[in-house]
C-alpha positions in Angstrom: 56.5 117.3 -64.8 54.5 115.5 -62.3 55.8 115.0 -58.6 57.1 111.6 -57.8 54.6 111.4 -54.6 55.7 107.8 -54.0 59.3 108.4 -54.2 59.0 111.3 -51.5 56.6 109.5 -49.2 59.3 106.5 -49.4 62.1 109.0 -48.7 60.5 110.6 -45.8 59.6 106.8 -44.1 63.3 106.0 -44.8 64.4 109.1 -43.1 62.1 108.2 -40.0 64.1 104.8 -40.2 67.4 106.6 -39.9 66.4 108.6 -36.9 65.1 105.9 -35.0 68.4 104.2 -36.1 70.5 107.2 -34.8 68.8 107.0 -31.6 69.6 103.6 -31.1 65.8 101.9 -31.0 65.7 100.2 -33.9 69.4 99.0 -34.1 69.7 97.6 -30.4 66.6 95.4 -30.2 64.5 93.6 -33.1 60.8 94.8 -33.3 59.4 91.7 -31.5 61.4 92.2 -28.3 60.1 95.7 -27.9 56.6 94.6 -28.5 56.8 92.0 -26.1 58.4 94.3 -23.4 55.2 96.5 -24.0 52.7 93.6 -23.5 54.5 92.3 -20.5 54.3 95.9 -19.1 50.7 96.2 -20.3 50.1 92.9 -18.9 51.2 93.9 -15.5 49.5 96.9 -15.2 46.0 94.7 -16.2 46.8 92.3 -13.6 47.7 95.0 -10.7 44.4 96.8 -11.5 42.1 93.6 -11.5 43.9 92.7 -8.2 43.1 96.3 -6.9 39.4 96.0 -8.0 39.1 92.4 -6.5 40.9 93.8 -3.0 38.3 96.6 -3.1 35.3 94.4 -3.6 36.6 91.8 -0.9 36.7 94.6 1.6 33.3 95.9 0.7 32.0 92.6 1.1 33.5 92.1 4.6 32.0 95.7 5.5 28.3 94.4 4.6 29.0 91.2 6.0 30.1 93.1 9.1 26.7 95.2 8.9 24.4 92.3 8.6 25.9 90.7 11.5 25.4 94.1 13.3 21.8 94.2 12.4 21.1 90.5 13.0 22.6 91.1 16.6 20.4 94.0 16.9 17.1 92.6 15.7 17.9 89.7 18.2 18.2 92.1 21.2 15.2 93.9 20.0 13.1 90.6 19.8 14.5 89.9 23.4 13.4 93.4 24.5 9.9 92.9 23.0 9.5 89.4 24.6 10.2 91.0 28.0 7.6 93.8 27.5 5.2 91.4 26.6 5.7 88.9 29.7 6.1 92.1 31.9 2.6 93.2 30.6 1.0 89.8 31.1 2.4 89.5 34.7 0.9 93.4 35.4 -2.6 92.1 33.7 -2.3 88.8 35.8 -1.5 91.0 38.9 -4.3 93.4 38.2 -6.9 90.6 38.2 -5.5 89.4 41.8 -6.1 93.2 42.9 -9.4 93.3 41.5 -10.3 89.9 43.2 -8.7 91.0 46.4 -10.8 94.4 46.3 -14.3 92.6 45.4 -13.7 90.1 48.2 -13.0 92.5 51.0 -15.8 94.4 49.5 -18.2 91.5 49.8 -17.1 90.6 53.5 -18.4 94.1 54.2 -21.8 92.9 53.5 -21.3 90.0 55.7 -20.0 92.4 58.8 -23.6 92.2 60.6 -24.0 88.3 60.4 -20.4 87.4 61.3 -20.1 90.0 64.4 -23.4 88.6 65.6 -22.0 85.1 66.3 -19.8 86.7 68.9 -16.0 86.7 69.5 -15.2 83.9 66.9 -16.9 85.4 64.1 -15.2 88.8 65.2 -11.9 87.0 64.8 -12.7 85.4 61.4 -13.5 88.3 60.1 -10.5 90.4 61.4 -8.3 87.3 59.7 -10.2 87.6 56.4 -9.7 90.9 56.3 -6.0 90.8 57.1 -5.6 88.5 54.0 -7.3 90.0 52.0 -5.8 93.6 52.4 -2.3 91.9 52.6 -3.2 90.2 49.0 -4.3 93.7 47.7 -1.1 95.3 49.3 1.0 92.4 47.9 -0.6 92.6 44.6 0.3 96.3 44.2 3.7 95.5 45.4 4.5 93.3 42.6 2.8 95.3 40.2 5.6 98.2 41.0 8.0 95.9 40.8 7.4 94.5 37.6 7.1 97.9 36.3 10.6 98.7 37.6 12.0 96.0 35.9 10.2 96.8 32.6 11.6 100.3 32.9 15.2 98.9 33.3 14.6 96.8 30.1 17.7 94.8 30.0 18.0 92.3 27.4 20.2 89.7 29.4 17.5 89.0 32.1 15.2 86.3 31.4 11.2 87.0 31.4 10.8 84.8 34.7 13.1 87.2 36.3 11.2 90.2 35.4 7.9 88.3 36.3 8.7 86.6 39.1 8.3 87.8 42.6 7.5 87.0 45.9 4.7 89.3 46.2 2.9 88.2 43.3 2.9 84.5 44.2 2.0 85.3 47.8 -0.9 87.7 46.7 -2.8 84.6 45.0 -2.2 82.6 48.1 -3.5 85.3 50.5 -6.6 85.7 48.4 -7.4 82.0 49.0 -6.6 82.1 52.9 -8.8 84.9 53.3 -11.8 83.5 50.9 -11.2 80.2 52.9 -11.4 82.0 56.3 -14.6 83.7 55.6 -15.8 80.6 54.3 -15.1 78.6 57.7 -16.3 81.6 59.5 -20.0 81.5 57.6 -19.9 77.7 58.1 -19.5 77.8 62.0 -21.7 81.1 62.7 
């Protein structure tokens, strides 16, 4: 006799319904309510997971923006320091030219010593003034170079290029050279 498989399977399914009913799951609430409660719980889990992911992304974006801002500030500071360095190097080059001009002018007056001293006291006084002006120009140019080098050694990005390059000694050296050359020219005219 063949086994009635369909009746056995149907009986097992009926037994599971009885077990559910005995536990109180099936008899207390309809199937749609349990499904909607499960969907509500799953929707809450999905929403909280999405909120957590958005919060993480927001924090990551804030950190990236903060890092970009720090890099921008750092790049601006480096640019200001580079401008200061270049301004200082230009000023040192200008002061070296003034030093060379003062030295060459002083050495040039050495060739005129015999002519200027032969004219008497006036020539000697003018030669002395010329040497005083030119050697003072040489000293002030050296002094200004050392001051600019010290400022470059400090390299503070809050100072302006004018504060690094401007010095009384640097300005005085060029006028001392002019005064020395004018003095030697006057002495040559009147001897």
